KEGU-823318 format. One record per residue (C-alpha): residue number from 0; x, y, z. Coordinates in nm, 2 decimals. Layout:
<node><num>NUM</num><east>X</east><north>Y</north><up>Z</up></node>
...
This chain:
<node><num>0</num><east>-4.65</east><north>-18.33</north><up>3.03</up></node>
<node><num>1</num><east>-4.54</east><north>-18.21</north><up>2.69</up></node>
<node><num>2</num><east>-4.28</east><north>-17.99</north><up>2.78</up></node>
<node><num>3</num><east>-4.13</east><north>-18.32</north><up>2.94</up></node>
<node><num>4</num><east>-4.14</east><north>-18.60</north><up>2.65</up></node>
<node><num>5</num><east>-3.95</east><north>-18.33</north><up>2.39</up></node>
<node><num>6</num><east>-3.72</east><north>-18.30</north><up>2.64</up></node>
<node><num>7</num><east>-3.64</east><north>-18.70</north><up>2.70</up></node>
<node><num>8</num><east>-3.73</east><north>-18.70</north><up>2.32</up></node>
<node><num>9</num><east>-3.45</east><north>-18.47</north><up>2.23</up></node>
<node><num>10</num><east>-3.18</east><north>-18.62</north><up>2.49</up></node>
<node><num>11</num><east>-3.23</east><north>-18.94</north><up>2.29</up></node>
<node><num>12</num><east>-3.17</east><north>-18.77</north><up>1.95</up></node>
<node><num>13</num><east>-3.47</east><north>-18.88</north><up>1.82</up></node>
<node><num>14</num><east>-3.69</east><north>-18.65</north><up>1.58</up></node>
<node><num>15</num><east>-4.10</east><north>-18.70</north><up>1.66</up></node>
<node><num>16</num><east>-4.14</east><north>-18.88</north><up>1.33</up></node>
<node><num>17</num><east>-3.89</east><north>-19.11</north><up>1.50</up></node>
<node><num>18</num><east>-3.98</east><north>-19.10</north><up>1.84</up></node>
<node><num>19</num><east>-4.40</east><north>-19.20</north><up>1.71</up></node>
<node><num>20</num><east>-4.26</east><north>-19.43</north><up>1.49</up></node>
<node><num>21</num><east>-4.07</east><north>-19.63</north><up>1.80</up></node>
<node><num>22</num><east>-4.38</east><north>-19.55</north><up>1.98</up></node>
<node><num>23</num><east>-4.63</east><north>-19.75</north><up>1.74</up></node>
<node><num>24</num><east>-4.84</east><north>-19.37</north><up>1.76</up></node>
<node><num>25</num><east>-4.87</east><north>-19.08</north><up>1.45</up></node>
<node><num>26</num><east>-4.64</east><north>-18.85</north><up>1.45</up></node>
<node><num>27</num><east>-4.96</east><north>-18.56</north><up>1.44</up></node>
<node><num>28</num><east>-5.05</east><north>-18.70</north><up>1.78</up></node>
<node><num>29</num><east>-4.70</east><north>-18.70</north><up>1.91</up></node>
<node><num>30</num><east>-4.68</east><north>-18.28</north><up>1.81</up></node>
<node><num>31</num><east>-5.00</east><north>-18.26</north><up>1.94</up></node>
<node><num>32</num><east>-4.90</east><north>-18.41</north><up>2.28</up></node>
<node><num>33</num><east>-4.53</east><north>-18.22</north><up>2.29</up></node>
<node><num>34</num><east>-4.67</east><north>-17.86</north><up>2.16</up></node>
<node><num>35</num><east>-4.88</east><north>-17.85</north><up>2.51</up></node>
<node><num>36</num><east>-5.07</east><north>-17.54</north><up>2.37</up></node>
<node><num>37</num><east>-5.38</east><north>-17.60</north><up>2.54</up></node>
<node><num>38</num><east>-5.57</east><north>-17.78</north><up>2.27</up></node>
<node><num>39</num><east>-5.84</east><north>-18.01</north><up>2.30</up></node>
<node><num>40</num><east>-5.68</east><north>-18.36</north><up>2.23</up></node>
<node><num>41</num><east>-5.72</east><north>-18.71</north><up>2.32</up></node>
<node><num>42</num><east>-5.48</east><north>-18.80</north><up>2.60</up></node>
<node><num>43</num><east>-5.25</east><north>-19.08</north><up>2.58</up></node>
<node><num>44</num><east>-5.35</east><north>-19.42</north><up>2.68</up></node>
<node><num>45</num><east>-5.18</east><north>-19.56</north><up>2.94</up></node>
<node><num>46</num><east>-4.96</east><north>-19.81</north><up>2.71</up></node>
<node><num>47</num><east>-4.81</east><north>-19.59</north><up>2.52</up></node>
<node><num>48</num><east>-4.69</east><north>-19.36</north><up>2.83</up></node>
<node><num>49</num><east>-4.56</east><north>-19.68</north><up>2.95</up></node>
<node><num>50</num><east>-4.37</east><north>-19.69</north><up>2.62</up></node>
<node><num>51</num><east>-4.24</east><north>-19.35</north><up>2.64</up></node>
<node><num>52</num><east>-4.14</east><north>-19.46</north><up>2.98</up></node>
<node><num>53</num><east>-3.92</east><north>-19.71</north><up>2.87</up></node>
<node><num>54</num><east>-3.73</east><north>-19.62</north><up>2.61</up></node>
<node><num>55</num><east>-3.65</east><north>-19.28</north><up>2.76</up></node>
<node><num>56</num><east>-3.53</east><north>-19.52</north><up>3.05</up></node>
<node><num>57</num><east>-3.73</east><north>-19.34</north><up>3.33</up></node>
<node><num>58</num><east>-4.00</east><north>-19.38</north><up>3.59</up></node>
<node><num>59</num><east>-4.34</east><north>-19.34</north><up>3.45</up></node>
<node><num>60</num><east>-4.40</east><north>-19.10</north><up>3.72</up></node>
<node><num>61</num><east>-4.12</east><north>-18.87</north><up>3.55</up></node>
<node><num>62</num><east>-4.37</east><north>-18.79</north><up>3.28</up></node>
<node><num>63</num><east>-4.61</east><north>-18.64</north><up>3.54</up></node>
<node><num>64</num><east>-4.39</east><north>-18.45</north><up>3.75</up></node>
<node><num>65</num><east>-4.39</east><north>-18.02</north><up>3.74</up></node>
């Protein structure tokens, strides 16, 4: 999921900090999500996932595709 979030963020030309501001989450949390390095982090809330999908103008299911 992290790589897809990073892809859509870059597609919009946003930095991690800008996206975090628009989503109402911290930059560090977004950075951990995008890093996708297997560290144990808290999963994003459904609300955050739906906010991302709306901002990216995609169905939320796109964030889960392989």
